[in-house]
C-alpha positions in Angstrom: -7.4 19.8 -8.6 -6.9 15.9 -7.8 -3.8 14.4 -8.7 -4.0 11.1 -10.9 -1.2 8.6 -11.5 -1.4 6.6 -14.6 0.6 3.5 -14.8 0.3 2.4 -18.5 3.4 1.2 -20.9 1.7 2.0 -24.1 2.7 5.9 -25.0 -0.4 6.5 -27.1 -2.8 5.4 -24.4 -0.9 7.4 -22.0 -1.2 10.6 -24.2 -5.1 9.9 -24.4 -5.5 9.5 -20.8 -3.4 12.6 -20.2 -5.4 14.8 -22.7 -8.8 13.4 -21.2 -7.8 14.1 -17.6 -6.2 17.4 -18.3 -9.6 18.5 -20.1 -11.3 17.7 -16.9 -9.1 19.9 -14.7 -7.0 16.8 -13.1 -3.3 16.9 -12.7 -1.6 13.9 -14.1 1.7 11.8 -13.4 2.5 9.1 -15.7 4.6 5.7 -15.0 5.5 3.3 -17.8 6.2 0.5 -15.4 5.0 -1.0 -11.9 8.2 -0.1 -10.3 8.1 3.6 -11.5 4.6 3.7 -10.5 5.2 2.4 -7.0 7.9 5.3 -6.6 5.4 7.8 -8.1 2.7 6.6 -5.8 5.0 7.0 -2.7 6.5 10.5 -3.6 3.3 12.0 -5.2 0.6 10.5 -3.0 -1.9 10.9 -5.7 -5.8 11.1 -5.3 -6.5 8.2 -7.4 -4.8 5.6 -9.6 -5.6 4.4 -13.1 -3.3 0.9 -13.5 -2.9 -1.4 -16.5 -2.5 -4.8 -15.8 0.1 -5.6 -18.5 3.2 -3.6 -17.4 6.4 -4.7 -18.5 8.2 -5.5 -15.2 5.4 -6.8 -13.2 2.0 -7.7 -13.2 -0.6 -4.8 -12.4 -2.3 -6.9 -9.7 1.3 -7.1 -8.0 1.5 -3.1 -8.1 -2.1 -3.1 -6.6 -1.5 -5.4 -4.0 1.7 -3.4 -3.1 0.1 0.1 -3.1 -2.9 -1.2 -1.2 -0.6 -2.4 1.7 0.0 1.1 2.6 -2.5 3.3 0.9 -6.4 3.5 0.6 -5.9 5.6 -2.3 -8.8 4.6 -5.3 -7.4 2.5 -8.0 -9.3 1.9 -11.1 -8.1 -0.9 -13.3 -7.8 0.0 -17.3 -6.9 -3.4 -19.3 -7.1 -5.3 -22.4 -7.9 -8.5 -20.0 -11.4 -9.3 -20.2 -11.7 -12.7 -18.6 -13.5 -12.9 -15.3 -10.6 -14.7 -13.7 -8.3 -11.5 -14.1 -10.9 -9.2 -12.9 -11.6 -10.9 -9.8 -7.6 -11.2 -9.1 -7.6 -7.2 -9.4 -10.5 -6.5 -7.4 -9.4 -9.2 -4.7 -6.0 -7.3 -4.7 -7.6 -4.1 -3.8 -8.7 -2.5 -6.9 -11.8 -0.2 -6.7 -12.9 -0.7 -10.3 -12.4 -2.2 -13.6 -12.5 -0.9 -17.2 -11.7 -2.8 -20.3 -9.8 -1.6 -23.3 -11.1 -0.2 -25.7 -12.8 2.2 -23.5 -15.5 4.9 -23.8 -13.9 8.3 -22.6 -17.2 9.5 -20.8 -17.7 6.1 -19.0 -13.8 6.3 -17.8 -14.4 9.8 -16.7 -17.5 9.1 -15.0 -16.0 6.1 -13.1 -12.8 8.6 -12.1 -15.1 11.0 -10.6 -17.5 8.4 -8.6 -14.2 7.0 -7.3 -13.0 10.5 -6.1 -16.5 11.1 -4.7 -16.6 7.9 -2.8 -13.2 8.5 -1.3 -13.8 11.9 -0.2 -17.1 10.7 1.4 -15.4 8.1 3.2 -12.1 9.2 4.3 -11.9 13.2 4.1 -10.8 15.0 7.2 -12.6 17.9 8.2 -12.4 20.8 5.8 -10.9 23.0 8.6 -9.3 22.5 12.1 -9.1 25.2 14.6 -6.0 25.4 16.8 -6.7 28.2 19.0 -5.9 31.5 16.9 -4.9 29.3 13.9 -7.5 27.9 11.4 -6.0 25.1 9.0 -7.8 24.7 5.8 -6.9 21.2 4.8 -8.5 21.0 1.4 -6.9 24.4 0.5 -3.8 23.7 2.4 -3.9 27.5 3.8 -3.3 28.8 7.2 -5.4 31.6 8.6 -5.2 33.8 11.5 -1.3 33.5 11.8 1.5 35.7 10.4 2.2 35.7 6.9 5.3 33.9 7.1 4.0 30.6 8.6 4.2 27.9 6.0 3.8 24.4 6.3 5.3 21.8 3.8 3.8 19.4 1.7 4.9 16.5 4.0 3.6 18.6 7.2 0.2 18.8 5.6 0.2 15.0 5.2 1.0 14.3 8.9 -1.7 16.9 10.0 -4.1 15.5 7.4 -3.7 11.9 8.9 -4.1 13.3 12.5 -7.3 15.3 11.6 -8.7 12.2 9.9 -8.6 10.6 13.4 -9.2 14.0 15.3 -9.4 12.8 19.2 -7.9 9.4 18.7 -4.5 8.1 19.0 -2.5 7.3 15.6 0.3 4.9 16.0 3.6 6.2 14.7 3.9 3.4 12.5 0.7 4.1 10.7 1.9 7.7 10.2 5.1 6.8 8.7 3.6 4.2 6.4 0.8 6.6 5.1 3.1 9.8 4.7 6.4 8.4 3.7 5.6 4.8 2.3 6.1 1.3 3.5 9.7 1.3 2.8 10.1 3.8 6.0 8.1 2.0 8.4 10.7 1.4 10.9 12.2 4.6 10.7 10.3 7.1 13.0 13.0 9.9 13.1 11.6 11.7 10.2 8.1 11.9 11.9 9.3 13.2 15.2 11.4 15.9 13.2 8.0 16.7 11.3 5.9 16.9 14.6 8.4 19.0 16.3 8.3 21.6 13.6 4.6 21.4 13.3 4.4 22.0 17.0 7.1 25.3 16.5 4.6 26.5 13.9 1.0 25.8 15.4 1.2 25.5 19.3 1.2 28.4 21.7 3.8 26.8 23.7 5.7 24.1 21.4 7.4 22.8 24.8 4.1 22.4 26.4 1.9 21.1 23.3 -1.9 21.4 23.6 -3.2 20.3 20.2 -0.3 17.6 19.0 -0.1 15.5 21.8 2.2 12.7 22.4 0.9 9.3 23.5 4.0 7.9 25.0 5.1 4.4 23.5 1.9 4.5 21.0 2.0 7.4 18.9 0.2 10.9 18.4 -3.1 12.4 18.9 -4.9 15.8 17.6 -7.2 17.7 19.9 -8.5 20.5 17.8 -10.7 23.1 19.6 -14.5 22.3 19.0 
């Protein structure tokens, strides 16, 4: 089930969107301000955002620009502003689509599905990765071929997904921290090191001599799954 973050200050519109999206089996997180939306985006890592431009604390364009600085999440603007300048500003800030209010429910849902399809086609990692006797199903967040007591936390899955998206290539530490923990933690790599150590304990045959989660000194990490 995809998670959608709705940044909208009008409770009635949030109610409508929640019902529409839930009927399509989407999970929904709501935020009534830009500040709250930025926090929810970092903590929940939604699959898509629907953003109103007329938020009470900051313009929605500023929110889009902030989120886009650290995340490629699809963003659909849902706004009463209809002039061309507002549309151009939102799209230039990083929005993927623009829907005006009042909106047609079927059209909005179609645009949501299309944005999610584009995101999945362009940036999704492989459905599964094989690490020796362990098969990690990234889509379902499941481990196979391991004892039942092995469990990855949501943060560990996020790190693994980012590495899998660039399997075989070096992923810089700063990029991993920014995409998993958010831009506010970009200079703090301690949590990332702890997460990598825990992943090795769970996934590597010999955690002290990692074969799959490899450190590239001074640069970052590289995931080397089996073919």
